[in-house]
C-alpha positions as CSV (number, residue, x, y, z in Angstrom):
1,M,88.6,131.7,97.5
2,I,87.3,130.8,94.0
3,D,84.7,128.0,93.9
4,P,85.7,125.5,91.2
5,A,82.1,124.7,90.5
6,I,81.3,128.3,89.3
7,G,79.7,128.1,85.9
8,F,78.3,124.6,86.4
9,S,74.9,123.8,88.0
10,A,74.6,120.8,90.2
11,A,72.6,119.1,87.4
12,G,75.4,119.9,84.9
13,L,78.1,118.4,87.2
14,E,76.0,115.3,87.5
15,V,75.7,115.0,83.8
16,M,79.5,115.3,83.4
17,R,80.0,112.6,86.1
18,T,77.6,110.4,84.3
19,R,79.3,110.9,81.0
20,M,82.7,110.1,82.4
21,R,81.3,107.1,84.2
22,E,79.4,105.6,81.3
23,G,81.8,106.4,78.5
24,Q,84.7,104.2,79.5
25,L,85.6,100.6,78.6
26,N,82.0,99.6,77.9
27,A,83.1,96.3,76.3
28,L,84.3,95.0,79.7
29,R,81.8,96.6,82.1
30,A,79.7,93.3,82.3
31,L,82.9,91.5,83.6
32,L,83.8,94.3,86.0
33,P,80.5,95.9,87.1
34,D,80.3,99.2,89.0
35,D,79.2,97.4,92.2
36,A,82.5,95.5,92.3
37,I,84.5,98.7,92.3
38,W,82.3,100.4,94.9
39,N,82.3,97.3,97.1
40,A,86.2,97.2,96.9
41,C,86.3,100.9,98.1
42,N,83.8,100.2,101.0
43,I,85.5,97.0,102.1
44,E,88.9,98.7,102.3
45,G,87.4,101.7,104.1
46,Y,88.3,104.2,101.4
47,K,86.3,107.4,101.9
48,Y,86.0,109.6,98.8
49,R,84.3,112.7,97.7
50,Q,81.9,113.0,94.8
51,R,84.4,114.5,92.4
52,L,84.4,114.4,88.6
53,L,87.1,111.7,88.7
54,T,85.5,109.2,91.1
55,P,87.2,106.0,92.1
56,L,85.1,104.1,89.5
57,V,86.4,106.5,86.7
58,V,90.0,106.2,87.9
59,V,89.9,102.4,88.0
60,L,88.5,102.2,84.5
61,H,91.1,104.8,83.4
62,Y,93.9,102.5,84.8
63,L,92.5,99.6,82.8
64,S,92.1,101.7,79.6
65,A,95.7,102.8,79.9
66,A,96.8,99.2,79.9
67,L,94.7,98.3,76.9
68,W,95.1,101.5,74.8
69,P,98.0,101.0,72.2
70,E,99.5,104.5,72.8
71,E,101.6,104.2,75.9
72,S,100.6,107.2,78.0
73,F,98.0,107.9,80.6
74,Q,96.8,111.0,78.9
75,A,96.2,109.3,75.6
76,A,94.2,106.6,77.3
77,A,92.1,109.3,79.1
78,A,91.4,111.1,75.8
79,F,90.3,107.7,74.2
80,A,87.8,107.3,77.1
81,G,86.5,110.9,76.8
82,L,88.2,112.2,80.0
83,L,89.0,115.6,78.7
84,V,90.8,116.7,81.9
85,S,94.3,117.9,82.5
86,S,97.2,115.5,83.1
87,G,97.6,117.0,86.6
88,S,94.0,116.2,87.6
89,L,94.5,112.6,86.4
90,S,97.7,112.3,88.3
91,K,96.1,113.5,91.5
92,A,93.1,111.2,91.0
93,R,95.4,108.2,90.6
94,H,97.4,109.2,93.6
95,R,94.3,109.4,95.7
96,L,93.1,105.9,94.9
97,P,94.7,103.5,97.5
98,K,96.7,100.5,96.3
99,V,94.5,98.2,98.5
100,V,91.5,99.0,96.3
101,I,93.4,98.1,93.1
102,D,94.7,94.9,94.7
103,R,91.2,93.8,95.8
104,L,89.8,94.4,92.3
105,N,92.7,92.5,90.9
106,A,91.9,89.5,93.1
107,Y,88.2,89.8,92.1
108,V,89.1,89.6,88.4
109,A,91.6,86.8,89.0
110,N,88.9,84.8,90.7
111,L,86.5,85.5,87.8
112,A,89.1,84.3,85.3
113,Q,89.7,81.1,87.3
114,L,86.0,80.5,87.4
115,L,85.6,80.9,83.7
116,S,88.7,78.7,83.1
117,M,87.2,75.7,85.0
118,P,85.9,73.9,81.9
119,Y,89.4,74.0,80.3
120,A,91.8,73.9,83.3
121,S,91.6,70.2,84.2
122,D,94.3,67.9,82.7
123,N,94.3,64.2,83.9
124,G,92.7,65.4,87.1
125,F,95.1,68.3,87.8
126,R,94.8,72.0,87.4
127,V,98.2,72.8,85.9
128,V,99.7,76.1,87.1
129,T,102.9,77.6,85.8
130,I,105.2,80.1,87.5
131,D,108.0,82.4,86.3
132,G,109.6,85.8,86.7
133,T,110.8,88.7,84.7
134,C,112.2,92.2,85.1
135,I,110.4,95.5,84.2
136,S,111.8,99.0,84.1
137,M,110.4,102.5,84.8
138,E,111.3,106.2,84.6
139,D,114.8,107.0,85.7
140,T,114.3,109.2,88.8
141,P,116.3,109.3,92.1
142,L,113.2,108.0,93.9
143,M,112.9,105.0,91.7
144,R,116.6,104.2,91.8
145,A,116.5,104.4,95.6
146,H,113.6,102.0,96.0
147,F,113.8,99.6,93.1
148,G,117.6,99.7,92.3
149,V,119.5,99.0,89.1
150,V,120.9,95.8,87.6
151,N,124.7,95.4,87.9
152,T,126.0,93.0,85.3
153,K,129.3,92.3,83.5
154,H,128.4,94.9,81.0
155,G,127.9,97.6,83.7
156,K,124.9,99.0,85.5
157,S,121.6,99.3,83.8
158,K,120.5,102.7,82.6
159,Y,117.1,102.5,84.2
160,P,115.7,101.2,87.5
161,E,114.3,97.7,87.4
162,A,111.8,95.7,89.4
163,R,111.2,91.9,89.8
164,L,107.9,90.5,88.8
165,V,106.8,86.9,89.4
166,V,103.4,85.6,88.1
167,A,101.5,82.3,88.5
168,S,99.1,81.5,85.7
169,L,96.9,78.7,84.5
170,A,98.6,76.7,81.7
171,A,95.3,76.0,79.9
172,T,94.0,79.5,79.6
173,G,96.8,82.0,80.5
174,A,94.7,83.5,83.4
175,I,97.0,85.0,86.0
176,I,96.2,83.7,89.5
177,S,98.5,85.9,91.4
178,H,101.6,88.1,91.0
179,R,104.3,89.7,93.2
180,L,106.3,92.9,92.5
181,S,109.4,93.9,94.4
182,P,112.7,95.8,94.1
183,Y,115.3,94.2,91.9
184,K,117.5,93.0,94.8
185,T,114.7,90.7,95.9
186,S,115.1,87.4,93.9
187,E,112.4,85.5,92.1
188,Q,113.1,82.6,94.5
189,A,112.2,84.8,97.4
190,L,109.0,86.0,95.8
191,A,107.7,82.6,94.7
192,P,106.7,81.3,98.1
193,E,104.5,84.3,98.7
194,I,102.3,83.2,95.7
195,L,101.8,79.6,96.8
196,G,99.0,80.5,99.2
197,S,97.0,81.7,96.2
198,L,97.0,78.3,94.6
199,R,94.5,75.5,95.4
200,R,95.5,72.3,97.2
201,G,96.0,69.5,94.6
202,D,97.2,71.9,91.9
203,L,100.1,70.7,89.7
204,L,102.8,73.4,89.7
205,V,105.2,73.3,86.7
206,A,108.3,75.5,86.9
207,D,111.8,75.9,85.5
208,S,115.1,75.3,87.4
209,H,114.9,78.7,89.1
210,F,112.2,77.1,91.4
211,A,113.9,73.8,91.9
212,G,115.5,72.7,95.2
213,S,114.6,71.0,98.5
214,N,113.4,74.2,100.1
215,F,111.0,74.8,97.2
216,Y,109.8,71.2,97.2
217,H,109.1,71.3,100.9
218,A,107.1,74.5,100.5
219,Y,105.1,73.0,97.6
220,M,104.2,70.0,99.6
221,Q,103.4,72.0,102.7
222,N,100.8,73.9,100.6
223,G,99.3,70.7,99.2
224,L,100.7,71.1,95.7
225,H,102.2,68.5,93.3
226,F,105.2,69.7,91.3
227,I,107.4,69.1,88.2
228,T,110.7,70.9,87.8
229,P,114.1,70.1,86.2
230,A,116.6,68.6,88.6
231,H,118.7,71.2,90.3
232,Q,122.1,71.7,88.6
233,R,124.0,70.9,91.8
234,L,122.2,67.7,92.5
235,K,124.4,64.6,91.7
236,I,121.7,62.3,90.4
237,E,124.1,59.4,89.8
238,R,124.9,59.3,93.5
239,L,121.3,59.0,94.7
240,R,120.2,55.9,96.5
241,C,117.4,54.4,94.3
242,I,114.4,53.0,96.1
243,R,112.3,51.9,93.1
244,K,112.9,51.6,89.3
245,Y,110.2,51.6,86.7
246,P,110.2,50.2,83.2
247,D,109.7,53.6,81.7
248,G,113.2,54.6,82.9
249,S,112.0,56.7,85.9
250,F,113.0,55.9,89.4
251,V,112.2,57.0,93.0
252,A,115.1,58.0,95.2
253,E,115.7,59.2,98.7
254,V,117.4,62.6,98.6
255,S,119.4,63.6,101.7
256,I,119.3,67.3,102.5
257,W,122.7,68.9,103.2
258,K,123.2,70.1,106.8
259,S,124.2,73.5,105.6
260,H,121.0,73.8,103.6
261,R,118.9,72.7,106.7
262,R,120.7,75.4,108.8
263,K,119.6,78.0,106.3
264,Y,116.0,76.5,106.1
265,P,115.4,74.9,109.5
266,Q,112.0,73.6,108.4
267,L,113.5,71.1,106.0
268,P,113.5,67.4,106.8
269,E,116.7,65.3,106.7
270,K,115.5,63.4,103.6
271,M,112.9,63.7,100.9
272,T,111.5,61.0,98.6
273,L,111.2,62.2,95.0
274,R,110.8,60.7,91.5
275,F,113.2,61.3,88.7
276,V,112.1,61.1,85.1
277,P,114.8,61.0,82.3
278,V,114.4,63.7,79.6
279,K,116.5,65.4,76.9
280,L,116.0,69.1,77.0
281,R,118.1,72.1,76.0
282,S,118.7,74.9,78.5
283,M,119.3,78.7,77.9
284,R,122.3,78.2,80.2
285,K,123.9,75.7,77.8
286,R,123.5,72.9,80.4
287,P,121.4,70.0,79.1
288,I,118.5,69.0,81.3
289,T,118.7,65.2,81.9
290,H,116.0,64.6,84.5
291,L,112.7,66.1,85.7
292,V,111.9,65.9,89.4
293,T,108.3,65.4,90.5
294,S,106.2,64.5,93.6
295,L,104.0,62.2,91.4
296,L,105.6,58.9,92.6
297,D,103.1,56.4,91.0
298,A,104.5,55.4,87.6
299,E,101.4,53.3,86.7
300,K,99.1,56.2,87.3
301,Y,101.5,58.9,86.0
302,P,103.8,57.4,83.3
303,A,107.1,59.1,82.4
304,E,105.7,60.3,79.1
305,M,102.8,62.0,80.9
306,I,105.3,63.8,83.2
307,R,107.2,65.0,80.1
308,Q,104.0,66.2,78.5
309,F,103.1,68.1,81.7
310,Y,106.4,69.8,81.7
311,R,105.8,71.0,78.1
312,K,102.9,73.0,79.4
313,R,105.4,75.3,81.2
314,W,106.0,77.4,78.2
315,P,102.6,79.3,78.1
316,V,103.7,81.3,81.1
317,E,106.4,82.9,78.9
318,T,103.6,83.9,76.5
319,V,101.6,85.4,79.4
320,I,104.7,87.5,80.5
321,G,105.2,88.6,76.9
322,E,101.6,89.7,76.6
323,L,101.9,91.6,79.8
324,K,105.1,93.4,78.9
325,H,104.4,94.2,75.2
326,P,100.7,94.5,74.2
327,L,99.9,95.8,77.7
328,S,103.1,97.9,77.9
329,A,104.3,96.7,81.3
330,D,107.9,96.5,80.0
331,V,108.4,100.3,80.7
332,L,106.1,101.7,83.4
333,R,104.8,105.3,83.3
334,S,104.1,106.1,87.0
335,K,106.2,108.6,88.8
336,S,105.8,107.3,92.4
337,V,106.7,104.0,94.0
338,E,103.1,103.3,95.0
339,G,102.0,104.2,91.5
340,I,104.3,101.6,90.0
341,Y,102.7,98.9,92.2
342,K,99.2,100.1,91.3
343,E,100.0,100.3,87.6
344,V,101.3,96.7,87.5
345,A,98.2,95.4,89.4
346,A,96.0,97.2,86.9
347,K,97.8,95.7,83.9
348,V,97.5,92.2,85.5
349,A,93.7,92.8,85.9
350,A,93.5,94.1,82.3
351,L,95.1,90.9,81.1
352,N,92.7,88.8,83.1
353,L,89.7,90.7,81.7
354,V,90.9,90.1,78.2
355,R,91.3,86.4,79.0
356,C,87.8,86.4,80.5
357,L,86.4,87.8,77.2
358,M,88.4,85.2,75.2
359,L,86.9,82.4,77.4
360,Q,83.4,83.8,76.9
361,A,84.0,83.8,73.1
362,A,85.4,80.3,73.2
363,D,82.5,79.0,75.2
364,R,79.9,80.6,73.0
365,H,81.4,79.7,69.6
366,G,83.0,76.3,70.5
367,C,86.7,77.4,70.2
368,D,89.8,76.4,72.0
369,P,90.7,79.5,74.2
370,Q,94.4,78.7,73.8
371,R,94.1,79.2,70.0
372,L,92.4,82.6,70.2
373,S,94.5,85.7,69.5
374,F,95.2,87.9,72.5
375,A,96.2,90.8,70.3
376,Q,93.0,90.6,68.3
377,S,90.9,90.4,71.5
378,R,92.6,93.5,72.9
379,R,91.9,95.4,69.6
380,A,88.3,94.3,69.7
381,I,87.8,95.6,73.2
382,V,89.3,99.0,72.3
383,A,87.2,99.2,69.1
384,Y,83.9,98.1,70.5
385,S,84.3,100.2,73.7
386,L,84.3,103.2,71.4
387,R,81.2,102.0,69.5
388,M,79.3,101.0,72.6
389,S,80.0,104.3,74.3
390,C,77.8,106.2,71.8
391,A,75.3,103.4,70.8
392,P,71.7,103.3,72.0
393,V,71.0,100.9,74.9
394,S,68.9,98.7,72.7
395,Q,72.0,97.9,70.5
396,L,74.5,97.1,73.3
397,V,73.7,93.3,73.5
398,D,74.0,93.0,69.7
399,L,77.4,94.8,69.7
400,F,78.7,92.6,72.5
401,D,77.7,89.5,70.6
402,E,79.4,90.9,67.5
403,M,82.5,91.6,69.5
404,L,82.6,87.9,70.7
405,R,82.3,86.8,67.1
406,Q,85.2,89.0,66.1
407,V,87.3,87.6,69.0
408,A,86.5,84.0,68.0
409,S,87.2,84.6,64.3
410,V,91.0,85.0,64.6
411,T,92.9,82.0,65.8
412,S,96.6,81.2,66.2
413,P,98.1,78.0,64.8
414,F,99.3,75.3,67.2
415,R,103.1,75.3,67.1
416,P,104.3,73.2,70.1
417,D,108.0,73.1,68.9
418,R,108.4,76.7,67.8
419,I,111.6,78.3,69.0
420,E,112.2,82.1,68.7
421,P,115.7,83.6,69.1
422,R,116.1,86.4,71.6
423,A,117.6,88.8,69.1
424,V,116.6,91.7,67.0
425,R,116.9,92.1,63.2
426,R,115.9,95.7,62.7
427,E,118.8,98.1,63.3
428,F,118.3,100.9,65.7
429,K,118.6,104.5,64.8
430,H,122.2,105.8,64.6
431,F,121.7,108.4,67.3
432,Q,124.1,109.0,70.2
433,R,123.0,107.4,73.4
434,L,121.9,110.0,75.9
435,K,124.2,109.6,78.9
436,T,122.5,112.2,81.1
437,T,119.1,113.6,81.7
438,R,117.4,115.8,79.1
439,K,117.3,118.7,81.5
440,E,121.1,118.5,82.0
441,W,121.7,118.1,78.3
442,R,119.7,121.2,77.5
443,A,121.5,123.3,80.1
444,Q,124.8,122.2,78.7
445,H,124.0,122.7,75.0
446,A,121.6,125.7,75.2
447,L,122.6,128.7,73.1
448,V,123.9,131.6,75.1
449,A,122.3,134.9,74.1
């Protein structure tokens, strides 16, 4: 048997380990210290050997892969100075348990919420938004079997897809919690799993996907206030009004259908809710005429305040867009089912780390964190991580301060009524669509000798 350590002394191996450990993602190491990673491994009972690719190196590699603009694990490894084979990296990622990534994700989420505290309060509430999306991955039989494909009027999707639901702070965009599941699991089924991560007294703002008596009951059971559009099947004109207010809103008693209570036995027979008139357009071409809320006191919470609260729902769309495009969660790279879950958790943690850096820059330079550019912050982290990896220790503090100035120097304008069409202008290449795998295509079109 050949010893893989032949040619390296023990001191030389330790130098390589140190180089791999200290050369990665230096711009964020103060936010995610080494002790937090080792503690996560110890708490979850993960036993590891002292390899070149330690759990610390693999965690930082996952985060680098989320932040690095070239969408491959190997490119991110090269950026961080991990000059190892792709097979070694793949085995190291496979060895790291999902529970360790999840615990670190929760650690970073708590840090982001802590740094968000000076900005998160709005009229006494911490406003939380929730929404869902779909993400795709490599087309393999394993992924199709676990995650499934989308079956629409245009036919089945060409790649497996998964459901992702996130809850984030409206004021800062920090993600509090997320859930990932196969496509057949609906967003409505995933949302209740997130409610336990919120704080009692939070104000949850959501779209019509998360409206309905079963959701309202779950929100109130978790001590949350809520604002959503009225459910499309609710006949508002038939409701029995209890109180009317001068601002046009009214409190009504809503009877829960027996069929609905058979499906959800925990529901009461009636619920008391407040309805606020509003004029909003919907993507489903049905106008939204009323908002439903648990804030019943019109003197304390006027109708206009309720409408302004609902306008804060949109930032969650921006958070999902940042997760899917700058952090490349739209098309995942992992080849195993557990790898998909770990990759998404690492990308959520990376987004929160960028948000933490933006909050530090806002606090130090007196900026509004909502106006700072996420893309510029990500670029600054990548650039300064490279500079800090080869700089003397005496210069690290100055480089970190310089990075915060760079983050604070680029702001986005406030555009509350901006509307962007979900359409593309640039024409795609006029190539044929590949209807099979590349391997099958090569076998079919290979030249016969």
